VMD Tcl script that builds the backbone (N, CA, C; Angstrom):
set m [mol new atoms 270]
animate dup $m
set s [atomselect $m all]
$s set {name element resname resid chain x y z} {
  {N N MET 1 A -13.868 -59.104 34.553}
  {CA C MET 1 A -13.678 -58.263 35.663}
  {C C MET 1 A -13.372 -56.819 35.210}
  {N N PRO 2 A -14.089 -55.786 35.662}
  {CA C PRO 2 A -13.741 -54.393 35.213}
  {C C PRO 2 A -12.383 -53.939 35.807}
  {N N TYR 3 A -11.775 -53.083 35.152}
  {CA C TYR 3 A -10.455 -52.563 35.628}
  {C C TYR 3 A -10.695 -51.588 36.723}
  {N N SER 4 A -9.907 -51.661 37.761}
  {CA C SER 4 A -9.992 -50.812 38.970}
  {C C SER 4 A -9.297 -49.503 38.794}
  {N N GLU 5 A -8.308 -49.413 37.905}
  {CA C GLU 5 A -7.552 -48.189 37.716}
  {C C GLU 5 A -7.291 -48.074 36.186}
  {N N ILE 6 A -7.567 -46.916 35.655}
  {CA C ILE 6 A -7.281 -46.580 34.184}
  {C C ILE 6 A -6.658 -45.235 34.239}
  {N N PHE 7 A -5.458 -45.183 33.630}
  {CA C PHE 7 A -4.784 -43.912 33.544}
  {C C PHE 7 A -3.771 -43.985 32.353}
  {N N ASP 8 A -3.226 -42.781 32.009}
  {CA C ASP 8 A -2.175 -42.729 31.012}
  {C C ASP 8 A -0.854 -42.231 31.574}
  {N N ILE 9 A 0.194 -42.559 30.989}
  {CA C ILE 9 A 1.537 -42.083 31.374}
  {C C ILE 9 A 2.350 -41.691 30.229}
  {N N VAL 10 A 3.335 -40.877 30.476}
  {CA C VAL 10 A 4.384 -40.611 29.490}
  {C C VAL 10 A 5.650 -41.042 30.175}
  {N N ALA 11 A 6.449 -41.915 29.465}
  {CA C ALA 11 A 7.685 -42.358 30.034}
  {C C ALA 11 A 8.817 -41.544 29.415}
  {N N LEU 12 A 9.721 -41.141 30.229}
  {CA C LEU 12 A 10.804 -40.227 29.657}
  {C C LEU 12 A 12.102 -40.896 29.774}
  {N N ARG 13 A 13.078 -40.266 28.997}
  {CA C ARG 13 A 14.408 -40.797 28.942}
  {C C ARG 13 A 15.363 -40.265 30.065}
  {N N SER 14 A 14.989 -39.069 30.675}
  {CA C SER 14 A 15.808 -38.481 31.708}
  {C C SER 14 A 14.959 -37.978 32.810}
  {N N ARG 15 A 15.584 -38.042 33.928}
  {CA C ARG 15 A 14.808 -37.460 35.100}
  {C C ARG 15 A 14.612 -35.980 34.952}
  {N N GLN 16 A 15.589 -35.307 34.479}
  {CA C GLN 16 A 15.483 -33.847 34.256}
  {C C GLN 16 A 14.341 -33.506 33.347}
  {N N HIS 17 A 14.142 -34.234 32.240}
  {CA C HIS 17 A 13.114 -34.016 31.335}
  {C C HIS 17 A 11.715 -34.397 31.985}
  {N N ALA 18 A 11.726 -35.420 32.834}
  {CA C ALA 18 A 10.482 -35.795 33.512}
  {C C ALA 18 A 10.040 -34.623 34.441}
  {N N PHE 19 A 10.963 -34.040 35.190}
  {CA C PHE 19 A 10.613 -32.959 36.150}
  {C C PHE 19 A 10.187 -31.658 35.283}
  {N N HIS 20 A 10.897 -31.402 34.232}
  {CA C HIS 20 A 10.571 -30.235 33.408}
  {C C HIS 20 A 9.148 -30.354 32.792}
  {N N LEU 21 A 8.879 -31.521 32.114}
  {CA C LEU 21 A 7.626 -31.683 31.445}
  {C C LEU 21 A 6.521 -31.744 32.534}
  {N N ASN 22 A 6.725 -32.404 33.599}
  {CA C ASN 22 A 5.690 -32.386 34.689}
  {C C ASN 22 A 5.363 -30.867 35.141}
  {N N GLN 23 A 6.373 -30.094 35.233}
  {CA C GLN 23 A 6.055 -28.734 35.654}
  {C C GLN 23 A 5.227 -27.923 34.526}
  {N N LEU 24 A 5.593 -28.197 33.315}
  {CA C LEU 24 A 4.894 -27.542 32.183}
  {C C LEU 24 A 3.403 -27.911 32.229}
  {N N ILE 25 A 3.259 -29.204 32.439}
  {CA C ILE 25 A 1.815 -29.751 32.456}
  {C C ILE 25 A 1.042 -29.245 33.641}
  {N N ARG 26 A 1.691 -29.145 34.819}
  {CA C ARG 26 A 1.010 -28.586 36.005}
  {C C ARG 26 A 0.748 -27.075 35.897}
  {N N ASN 27 A 1.610 -26.443 35.116}
  {CA C ASN 27 A 1.431 -24.939 34.945}
  {C C ASN 27 A 0.176 -24.652 34.100}
  {N N GLU 28 A -0.352 -25.699 33.393}
  {CA C GLU 28 A -1.545 -25.546 32.570}
  {C C GLU 28 A -2.754 -26.012 33.369}
  {N N GLY 29 A -2.603 -26.320 34.689}
  {CA C GLY 29 A -3.675 -26.684 35.503}
  {C C GLY 29 A -4.145 -28.182 35.456}
  {N N ILE 30 A -3.217 -29.026 34.877}
  {CA C ILE 30 A -3.573 -30.406 34.714}
  {C C ILE 30 A -2.814 -31.051 35.884}
  {N N SER 31 A -3.713 -31.914 36.511}
  {CA C SER 31 A -3.175 -32.678 37.714}
  {C C SER 31 A -2.362 -33.895 37.200}
  {N N THR 32 A -1.189 -34.065 37.822}
  {CA C THR 32 A -0.240 -35.107 37.392}
  {C C THR 32 A 0.282 -35.754 38.666}
  {N N GLN 33 A 1.002 -36.913 38.438}
  {CA C GLN 33 A 1.681 -37.588 39.530}
  {C C GLN 33 A 2.942 -38.165 38.938}
  {N N LEU 34 A 4.108 -37.944 39.598}
  {CA C LEU 34 A 5.336 -38.623 39.164}
  {C C LEU 34 A 5.292 -40.003 39.766}
  {N N ILE 35 A 5.502 -41.016 38.892}
  {CA C ILE 35 A 5.494 -42.416 39.370}
  {C C ILE 35 A 6.676 -43.181 38.842}
  {N N SER 36 A 6.901 -44.312 39.482}
  {CA C SER 36 A 7.944 -45.197 38.841}
  {C C SER 36 A 7.420 -45.795 37.590}
  {N N THR 37 A 8.166 -45.869 36.578}
  {CA C THR 37 A 7.708 -46.494 35.301}
  {C C THR 37 A 7.366 -47.935 35.603}
  {N N PRO 38 A 6.219 -48.387 35.146}
  {CA C PRO 38 A 5.823 -49.773 35.343}
  {C C PRO 38 A 6.896 -50.749 34.864}
  {N N ARG 39 A 7.245 -51.812 35.640}
  {CA C ARG 39 A 8.312 -52.686 35.359}
  {C C ARG 39 A 8.095 -53.421 34.022}
  {N N GLU 40 A 6.774 -53.568 33.656}
  {CA C GLU 40 A 6.453 -54.158 32.417}
  {C C GLU 40 A 6.990 -53.371 31.181}
  {N N LEU 41 A 7.265 -52.111 31.387}
  {CA C LEU 41 A 7.825 -51.310 30.278}
  {C C LEU 41 A 9.396 -51.291 30.410}
  {N N SER 42 A 9.873 -51.282 31.577}
  {CA C SER 42 A 11.426 -51.290 31.789}
  {C C SER 42 A 12.116 -50.343 30.727}
  {N N LEU 43 A 11.693 -49.118 30.774}
  {CA C LEU 43 A 12.255 -48.211 29.774}
  {C C LEU 43 A 12.657 -46.866 30.392}
  {N N GLY 44 A 13.590 -46.212 29.830}
  {CA C GLY 44 A 13.920 -44.962 30.177}
  {C C GLY 44 A 14.616 -44.717 31.530}
  {N N CYS 45 A 14.326 -43.552 32.249}
  {CA C CYS 45 A 14.998 -43.209 33.391}
  {C C CYS 45 A 14.299 -43.806 34.639}
  {N N GLY 46 A 13.218 -44.427 34.466}
  {CA C GLY 46 A 12.413 -45.031 35.676}
  {C C GLY 46 A 11.389 -44.130 36.211}
  {N N ILE 47 A 11.233 -42.941 35.687}
  {CA C ILE 47 A 10.187 -42.038 36.113}
  {C C ILE 47 A 9.186 -41.732 34.928}
  {N N SER 48 A 7.934 -41.785 35.308}
  {CA C SER 48 A 6.909 -41.448 34.345}
  {C C SER 48 A 5.993 -40.479 34.929}
  {N N ILE 49 A 5.247 -39.805 34.045}
  {CA C ILE 49 A 4.250 -38.836 34.526}
  {C C ILE 49 A 2.916 -39.424 34.294}
  {N N ARG 50 A 2.101 -39.545 35.372}
  {CA C ARG 50 A 0.747 -40.166 35.310}
  {C C ARG 50 A -0.308 -39.061 35.268}
  {N N PHE 51 A -1.347 -39.273 34.409}
  {CA C PHE 51 A -2.367 -38.304 34.272}
  {C C PHE 51 A -3.666 -38.976 33.768}
  {N N SER 52 A -4.742 -38.266 33.857}
  {CA C SER 52 A -6.073 -38.813 33.392}
  {C C SER 52 A -6.103 -38.992 31.898}
  {N N PRO 53 A -6.750 -40.057 31.384}
  {CA C PRO 53 A -6.904 -40.213 29.955}
  {C C PRO 53 A -7.680 -39.070 29.306}
  {N N PHE 54 A -8.506 -38.380 30.077}
  {CA C PHE 54 A -9.274 -37.282 29.579}
  {C C PHE 54 A -8.484 -36.078 29.183}
  {N N VAL 55 A -7.196 -36.028 29.579}
  {CA C VAL 55 A -6.365 -34.867 29.246}
  {C C VAL 55 A -5.172 -35.274 28.401}
  {N N THR 56 A -5.129 -36.471 27.885}
  {CA C THR 56 A -3.953 -37.015 27.162}
  {C C THR 56 A -3.691 -36.095 25.916}
  {N N GLN 57 A -4.685 -35.751 25.150}
  {CA C GLN 57 A -4.355 -34.950 23.974}
  {C C GLN 57 A -3.796 -33.596 24.409}
  {N N ARG 58 A -4.241 -33.025 25.422}
  {CA C ARG 58 A -3.591 -31.738 25.888}
  {C C ARG 58 A -2.159 -31.919 26.323}
  {N N VAL 59 A -1.910 -33.062 27.000}
  {CA C VAL 59 A -0.552 -33.386 27.463}
  {C C VAL 59 A 0.370 -33.584 26.210}
  {N N ILE 60 A -0.158 -34.318 25.240}
  {CA C ILE 60 A 0.688 -34.597 23.977}
  {C C ILE 60 A 0.982 -33.199 23.333}
  {N N SER 61 A 0.039 -32.305 23.305}
  {CA C SER 61 A 0.260 -31.034 22.673}
  {C C SER 61 A 1.336 -30.258 23.471}
  {N N LEU 62 A 1.290 -30.348 24.791}
  {CA C LEU 62 A 2.320 -29.699 25.602}
  {C C LEU 62 A 3.746 -30.289 25.348}
  {N N TYR 63 A 3.710 -31.654 25.307}
  {CA C TYR 63 A 4.960 -32.353 25.019}
  {C C TYR 63 A 5.512 -31.930 23.746}
  {N N LYS 64 A 4.764 -31.748 22.627}
  {CA C LYS 64 A 5.330 -31.412 21.324}
  {C C LYS 64 A 5.943 -30.053 21.305}
  {N N LYS 65 A 5.570 -29.214 22.251}
  {CA C LYS 65 A 6.115 -27.825 22.349}
  {C C LYS 65 A 7.360 -27.879 23.318}
  {N N SER 66 A 7.590 -28.871 24.026}
  {CA C SER 66 A 8.529 -28.884 25.150}
  {C C SER 66 A 9.980 -29.164 24.791}
  {N N MET 67 A 10.196 -29.916 23.687}
  {CA C MET 67 A 11.505 -30.335 23.254}
  {C C MET 67 A 12.161 -31.367 24.210}
  {N N VAL 68 A 11.347 -32.127 25.041}
  {CA C VAL 68 A 11.903 -33.125 25.946}
  {C C VAL 68 A 11.988 -34.442 25.210}
  {N N ASP 69 A 12.810 -35.338 25.682}
  {CA C ASP 69 A 13.026 -36.674 25.026}
  {C C ASP 69 A 12.165 -37.739 25.714}
  {N N ILE 70 A 11.216 -38.273 25.081}
  {CA C ILE 70 A 10.374 -39.314 25.729}
  {C C ILE 70 A 10.525 -40.677 25.078}
  {N N ILE 71 A 10.167 -41.691 25.886}
  {CA C ILE 71 A 10.042 -43.002 25.362}
  {C C ILE 71 A 8.731 -43.196 24.597}
  {N N GLY 72 A 7.669 -42.682 25.240}
  {CA C GLY 72 A 6.377 -42.787 24.645}
  {C C GLY 72 A 5.216 -42.518 25.576}
  {N N PHE 73 A 4.051 -42.441 25.079}
  {CA C PHE 73 A 2.844 -42.346 25.831}
  {C C PHE 73 A 2.128 -43.677 25.919}
  {N N PHE 74 A 1.569 -44.045 27.030}
  {CA C PHE 74 A 0.967 -45.342 27.236}
  {C C PHE 74 A -0.385 -45.276 28.007}
  {N N HIS 75 A -1.318 -46.104 27.644}
  {CA C HIS 75 A -2.615 -46.229 28.384}
  {C C HIS 75 A -2.496 -47.405 29.217}
  {N N ILE 76 A -2.837 -47.259 30.527}
  {CA C ILE 76 A -2.700 -48.377 31.495}
  {C C ILE 76 A -4.069 -48.722 32.062}
  {N N GLU 77 A -4.387 -49.997 32.036}
  {CA C GLU 77 A -5.605 -50.531 32.572}
  {C C GLU 77 A -5.181 -51.577 33.607}
  {N N LYS 78 A -5.417 -51.305 34.928}
  {CA C LYS 78 A -4.816 -52.169 35.951}
  {C C LYS 78 A -5.983 -52.700 36.808}
  {N N SER 79 A -5.920 -53.997 37.098}
  {CA C SER 79 A -6.848 -54.633 37.981}
  {C C SER 79 A -6.126 -55.692 38.793}
  {N N GLY 80 A -5.957 -55.352 40.094}
  {CA C GLY 80 A -5.246 -56.216 40.950}
  {C C GLY 80 A -3.772 -56.302 40.502}
  {N N SER 81 A -3.287 -57.511 40.271}
  {CA C SER 81 A -1.874 -57.624 39.793}
  {C C SER 81 A -1.799 -57.691 38.260}
  {N N THR 82 A -2.959 -57.608 37.601}
  {CA C THR 82 A -2.933 -57.637 36.150}
  {C C THR 82 A -2.891 -56.182 35.574}
  {N N MET 83 A -1.966 -56.012 34.553}
  {CA C MET 83 A -1.814 -54.677 33.971}
  {C C MET 83 A -1.851 -54.863 32.434}
  {N N ARG 84 A -2.727 -54.051 31.873}
  {CA C ARG 84 A -2.684 -54.021 30.370}
  {C C ARG 84 A -2.142 -52.769 29.892}
  {N N ILE 85 A -1.113 -52.690 29.013}
  {CA C ILE 85 A -0.468 -51.515 28.559}
  {C C ILE 85 A -0.566 -51.421 27.042}
  {N N THR 86 A -1.034 -50.258 26.672}
  {CA C THR 86 A -1.227 -49.999 25.218}
  {C C THR 86 A -0.420 -48.695 24.898}
  {N N ARG 87 A 0.363 -48.762 23.805}
  {CA C ARG 87 A 1.042 -47.534 23.354}
  {C C ARG 87 A 0.096 -46.532 22.700}
  {N N ILE 88 A 0.231 -45.315 23.011}
  {CA C ILE 88 A -0.669 -44.284 22.439}
  {C C ILE 88 A 0.159 -43.626 21.320}
  {N N PRO 89 A -0.320 -43.648 20.125}
  {CA C PRO 89 A 0.436 -42.971 19.034}
  {C C PRO 89 A 0.495 -41.420 19.239}
  {N N VAL 90 A 1.664 -40.873 18.899}
  {CA C VAL 90 A 1.821 -39.460 19.037}
  {C C VAL 90 A 2.096 -38.871 17.756}
}
mol reanalyze $m
mol bondsrecalc $m
mol representation Tube
mol addrep $m
């Protein structure tokens, strides 16, 4: 069965860092969404930034300049109640 949703996230350690990095990314014209960190990860402050896999390298580059504290970047493939999570090396 093909996946119905495919996206990437960055999970962060603090809400303040999540809001800060999200604003930096949006200032670059990249569409994002603040979401609850998937419970399968159960990490960090509970907020992650969701974005298209097509812009992940740009987001990683912005993160490296930002000095925020992250848990990591993850690729999510979701179909119904099934979720496949893969860590993205940074």
